[in-house]
Every structure is written in structure tokens, then in C-alpha cells.
N, C-alpha and C positions, 0 to 999 in steps of 0.2 A: 527232564522236565518234571516238575512237581505236580502231583495229582491233586485236584481240588476235592474237598470233602462234600461240597454241596453241588451236585450235578444238576439239580432241578433249576437252580438259578441260571446256570449256563444255558440250559435248554430254553429258558424264557428270554434271556438277554440277547442271544445270537439272532433270533428272528426279529426282535425289536430293533436292533441296530441295522439289520439288513433292510427292514421296512422304512426306517427313517432315511437311510441313504437312497433308497428307491424313490421316495417322495421328493427328495432334493434333486435327484437327477431328472425325474419326470418334469418338475417345475422349470428347471433350467432348459431342458430340451424343448418343451412346448412354449416357453416364453419367447423363443427366437422365431417360431413360426407364427406369422401374422395373417394367415389366409382366412381364418374363420371369424375375424373381427370386423365389425362395422362401426363407424364413428357416427354418433347421433348428436345433432345440435340440440342441446337442452333448452335453448331459448325459443324453440318452436319454429324457427325459420329454416328454410332449406339452405344447405351449404352453397355459397356462391351468390346469394341474394344480399343486397345491402340492407342493413338493419338500422332503423332510425334510433338514435340515442337521445335520451332526454337532455334538455338544455342544462348545461353545467352552471352551477352557482358560483359566484365569486364571493370569497370571504375576506374580511378585513381582520388582520391580526392585531390584538391589543398587546403592545410590547412594553407596557409601563409597569410590569410586575417587578418585585424586588428580587435580587439575586440570592438564591438560597445559600450560597457559599460565603457571601459577605453579609453577615448579620448586622443590621442597624445602618448600613450605608444605603443611601438613596441612589436610584438609577438616574442618570442624566436624562433630561427631556429630549425626545427625538426632534430633529429639525424638520419642520414641515415646509412645503412650498414646492414649486415646480423647478426641477433642476435642469430643464431643457430637454430631457429625454422622455421616452415613453415609460413613465413610472406610474403604475396603477394606484398605489397607495398614497402618493404625494410626499413621500419621504425623500430627503436629500440623499441621493446615493452616489454623488460625485466624490471620488476619493482622490485627493491630491497627494502624490508621493514625490517628494523632491529627492532625486537621486544625486548624490554628491559625486562629483568627478574626483576620484582618488588618483593622485599621481603616484604611480608605482616607481620605485627606484629601478635602475637598469639591472636586470637579472638575466644571467645565462646559466644553463645547466650543462655541465661537462660530462657527467657520468656517475657510475655507481661502483663502489667497491664493497664486497660483502664476503662474509664467511658464515659458518653455521649459526653464530650468535648475533652478529652485528651487521647492519647495513649502513654504510657511510656514503653520502653523496657529496659531490664536489660541485659547488655553485659559486658564482661570482655575483656579489651584490654591490652595485655602484663602483665597479672596478676592483673590489677587494675580494680575493679568492678565499673561500672558507670551506672546511670539511664539516658537514652537518649530519645529524641523525634525526629520526622522527621525534618531534616535540621540541627541538632546539629553537632558540630565538636569537636572531641576529639582525640588528638595525630595525627593530619592530616587525620583522618578517618572521612568521612562525612556520616551521616546516611541519606539515601535517602528514605527508606520506611520500616516501621515496620509492619509485618504481625503476625498472631497468632502463626505460627510454624516456621517462618524464618524472617530474617532481610536482607535488601539490603544495602550494604555499598559501598562507593567509596573511593579509596586510590590511589593517584597519577594518576588519569585518568582511572583507571581500576575498573570495577564493579565486585562484588562478592556477592553471597547469602550464608548466614550462617544459618544452621538449628539447632534446639534444639538437 
């Protein structure tokens, strides 16, 4: 072991390090004990009593500002009127989404064959058997993920999982 030239620094640093560790251990030990603490309600009331809150105000938002990301383009005017529901601001909040019924081709998943580099799934689309990998497209059906017991496919924006 190499001797240090300046022993005075060692005599100062060793107690400093021991003191810092002592403070850390003291704070951890006494933070777990909660016997000496009392909780005081700063609002002036005693804990357990009901406190009357001031009446809350209702604010109306002005949503006719311009979009900071689209410079020069005007915002469309909001539609006003009663939409039939409990709408405080009077804006039309009814959202009409027409879901298209997508007719999927007949699909069956038969299994998976894999090695260290490739995963190949065996599926049948409309009676035609094909071997596919992740990302392949067959009859507008996109293979997103091949798992051991199922395959995740996308067809016209809709995702479905087919099991064996």
C-alpha cells in the first residue's frame, strides 16, 4: 500500500465522511418513526369537521383563436345550439362516426415455422394457402405480427387477430 504524503488531509476527510454517513443514517432511521409527529389542519378547522367551500365559478372558454402552427389559416366557427344533451357552453358536441362494415376474406391460421432468423406463418386466405412473414401483403391483407398461437392481420385499416 502506498503511503500518502499529506496525512493532514486524511485526518480531516475521514471524520467528514463518517459525519456525512452518520447524518444520512440518522435521517433514514428517524424518518421511519412517526411517533412524535402531529398533523395540523392549516385551514383553521379541526380534522373531521366539514369545511364550507366558496361557490365555484363557471367560466366560458373562447375558442376562436388562430392555430399557432397553421399561420394565416382561419379556424372554422364553432357550431352553437342545443345538441340535446347537458352541454353547458351550448356547443354541438354530437360526434357522428360511421363505422364501415368491412367484409374480411375467410382467413385461417395453421401455424408457425421458425428458425433463428425467420418466422414463417402458414395461413389460408379465401381458400388459398400461403406462407407469409411479418410485413407481407397477400390479397390486400397485411401481416403485421406472427406469434406462435396467433397472427395479427390488417385489412382496409382494421386489425384482427386470428388464432389456430
